[in-house]
C-alpha positions as CSV (number, residue, x, y, z in Angstrom):
1,R,0.0,0.0,0.0
2,L,2.8,2.4,1.0
3,A,4.7,1.4,-2.2
4,G,1.6,2.2,-4.2
5,R,1.3,5.7,-2.7
6,R,5.0,6.3,-3.3
7,E,4.7,5.2,-7.0
8,E,1.7,7.6,-7.4
9,A,3.6,10.5,-5.8
10,C,6.5,9.9,-8.1
11,K,4.2,9.9,-11.1
12,N,2.8,13.2,-9.8
13,A,6.3,14.5,-9.5
14,D,7.0,13.6,-13.1
15,L,3.9,15.4,-14.1
16,V,5.0,18.5,-12.2
17,L,8.3,18.4,-14.2
18,K,6.5,18.1,-17.5
19,L,4.2,21.0,-16.6
20,A,7.3,23.0,-15.5
21,V,8.7,22.8,-19.0
22,T,5.6,24.4,-20.5
23,R,5.5,27.3,-18.0
24,D,5.9,30.8,-19.5
25,T,8.7,31.9,-17.2
26,A,11.9,30.3,-16.0
27,C,11.0,31.4,-12.5
28,Q,7.8,29.3,-12.6
29,R,9.8,26.3,-13.8
30,A,12.2,26.7,-10.9
31,K,9.3,26.9,-8.4
32,A,7.8,23.7,-9.9
33,M,11.1,21.9,-9.7
34,T,11.3,22.9,-6.0
35,I,7.9,21.3,-5.4
36,M,8.9,18.3,-7.3
37,S,12.1,17.8,-5.3
38,N,10.0,17.8,-2.1
39,I,7.6,15.2,-3.5
40,Y,10.6,12.9,-4.3
41,W,12.2,13.5,-0.9
42,H,9.1,12.7,1.1
43,H,8.6,9.5,-0.8
44,G,12.1,8.1,-0.3
45,E,13.6,9.2,-3.6
46,G,16.5,11.1,-2.1
47,D,18.9,11.1,-5.0
48,K,16.2,12.3,-7.4
49,A,15.2,15.0,-4.9
50,I,18.7,16.3,-4.8
51,G,19.1,16.2,-8.5
52,V,16.0,18.2,-9.1
53,A,16.8,20.7,-6.3
54,R,20.2,21.3,-7.8
55,K,18.6,22.0,-11.2
56,A,16.3,24.5,-9.5
57,Q,19.2,26.1,-7.7
58,R,21.1,26.5,-11.0
59,L,18.1,28.0,-12.7
60,Y,17.6,30.5,-9.9
61,S,21.3,31.4,-10.2
62,R,20.9,32.1,-14.0
63,L,17.9,34.3,-13.2
64,V,19.9,36.1,-10.5
65,D,17.0,35.3,-8.1
66,R,19.0,35.3,-4.9
67,E,16.0,34.6,-2.7
68,G,15.0,31.6,-4.7
69,E,18.6,30.4,-4.9
70,A,19.1,30.8,-1.2
71,F,15.9,28.8,-0.5
72,S,17.1,26.0,-2.9
73,L,20.5,25.9,-1.2
74,H,18.8,25.6,2.2
75,T,16.6,22.8,0.9
76,L,19.7,21.0,-0.4
77,S,21.5,21.4,2.9
78,V,18.6,19.6,4.6
79,Y,18.7,16.8,2.1
80,Y,22.5,16.4,2.5
81,W,22.2,16.5,6.3
82,Y,19.7,13.6,6.4
83,K,22.0,11.7,4.1
84,R,24.9,12.4,6.5
85,N,26.9,14.3,3.9
86,Y,27.7,17.0,6.5
87,E,30.4,18.6,4.3
88,R,28.0,19.3,1.5
89,A,25.2,20.3,3.9
90,S,27.5,22.9,5.5
91,Y,28.7,24.2,2.1
92,C,25.1,24.8,0.9
93,I,24.2,26.6,4.1
94,V,27.2,28.9,3.8
95,Q,26.3,29.7,0.2
96,A,22.6,30.4,1.2
97,A,23.9,32.7,4.0
98,E,25.9,34.6,1.5
99,K,22.8,35.1,-0.7
100,Y,20.8,36.4,2.2
101,K,23.6,38.7,3.2
102,Y,23.9,40.2,-0.3
103,M,20.2,40.9,-0.4
104,G,20.5,43.3,2.5
105,G,17.9,44.2,5.1
106,R,17.7,43.2,8.8
107,L,15.8,40.0,8.4
108,N,18.1,38.7,5.7
109,E,21.0,39.6,8.0
110,I,19.5,37.5,10.8
111,K,18.9,34.6,8.3
112,S,22.5,34.8,7.2
113,L,23.9,34.8,10.7
114,Q,21.7,31.9,11.8
115,M,22.6,29.8,8.7
116,L,26.3,30.4,9.4
117,A,25.7,29.3,13.0
118,R,24.1,26.1,11.7
119,A,27.0,25.5,9.4
120,Y,29.5,25.7,12.2
121,S,27.3,23.5,14.4
122,M,27.4,20.9,11.6
123,R,31.2,21.1,11.6
124,G,31.3,20.7,15.4
125,D,32.7,24.2,15.9
126,F,30.3,25.2,18.7
127,F,32.2,28.3,19.8
128,K,31.7,29.9,16.3
129,A,28.1,28.7,16.2
130,D,27.6,30.4,19.6
131,K,29.1,33.6,18.2
132,Y,26.8,33.7,15.2
133,H,23.6,32.8,17.1
134,R,24.3,35.5,19.6
135,A,25.0,38.0,16.8
136,A,21.6,37.0,15.3
137,L,19.9,37.5,18.7
138,A,21.4,41.0,18.9
139,V,19.9,42.0,15.6
140,C,16.5,40.5,16.6
141,D,16.6,42.5,19.8
142,K,17.3,45.7,17.8
143,I,14.3,45.2,15.5
144,G,12.0,43.5,18.0
145,D,11.6,40.3,16.0
146,E,10.4,37.4,18.2
147,S,10.0,34.6,15.6
148,Y,13.6,34.6,14.4
149,R,14.8,35.2,17.9
150,Y,13.4,31.8,18.9
151,L,15.4,30.1,16.1
152,S,18.6,31.1,17.9
153,I,17.5,30.5,21.5
154,G,16.9,26.8,21.2
155,P,20.2,26.1,19.5
156,L,22.1,28.1,22.0
157,R,20.5,26.1,24.8
158,R,21.7,22.9,23.2
159,I,25.2,24.3,22.5
160,Y,25.7,25.2,26.2
161,L,24.4,21.8,27.3
162,L,26.9,20.1,25.1
163,R,29.7,22.3,26.5
164,G,28.6,21.6,30.1
165,Q,27.8,25.3,30.7
166,F,24.6,24.5,32.6
167,R,24.0,28.0,34.0
168,M,24.1,29.5,30.5
169,A,21.9,26.6,29.2
170,E,19.4,27.4,32.0
171,K,19.3,31.1,30.9
172,Y,18.2,30.1,27.4
173,V,15.7,27.5,28.7
174,L,14.1,30.4,30.7
175,M,14.2,32.6,27.6
176,E,12.4,29.8,25.6
177,Q,9.9,29.5,28.4
178,A,9.1,33.2,28.2
179,F,8.6,32.9,24.5
180,F,6.3,29.9,24.7
181,R,4.2,31.5,27.5
182,K,3.8,34.7,25.4
183,S,2.8,32.6,22.4
184,G,0.4,30.5,24.5
185,S,1.8,27.1,23.3
186,K,1.0,24.7,26.2
187,M,2.7,21.7,24.5
188,Y,6.0,23.6,24.1
189,I,5.7,25.0,27.7
190,A,5.6,21.4,29.0
191,E,8.5,20.4,26.8
192,N,10.4,23.4,28.0
193,L,9.8,22.5,31.7
194,I,11.3,19.0,30.9
195,N,14.4,20.7,29.4
196,L,14.7,22.8,32.5
197,G,14.5,19.7,34.7
198,D,17.3,18.1,32.7
199,I,19.8,20.8,33.6
């Protein structure tokens, strides 16, 4: 039954690719390829997903669509990470970070810093990951952005736990707790209390 659904999904992916060829603009083709890569990935066709995502990334590059290219590179980094190709995953994240940095603007600056932090985490360089996450938090505080702020708080908690710096880890657990209480997420509040108990 599962195999049947996978076969059907892959047929749909092939249809998406055929439709992409008929699209009026290259940008629409790139978007269709991104959808197709996700279909392949979620149905166990990892190599096909990577191949299509790379085609989308190259097309976005030719179009000088930095946002689209950054998104494709980030997608590729996720695929490579799950396939345990950490070197390629890290490379793609660094490239995505460069695109966001080039685009300018405070939110893109935050995205760039957070992606660099992830890349260093993948390489096991938690001191540099710490540095970039805290730099991202500083920008979040300046512009009052809560959603991106959370994307650095959780990783910082894990980094300090790994380094045995439990007081610092507790600080970020409490910051997470404040964020979840503000957002009203009871499930995450409960998970956060468990994290606090583990310190």
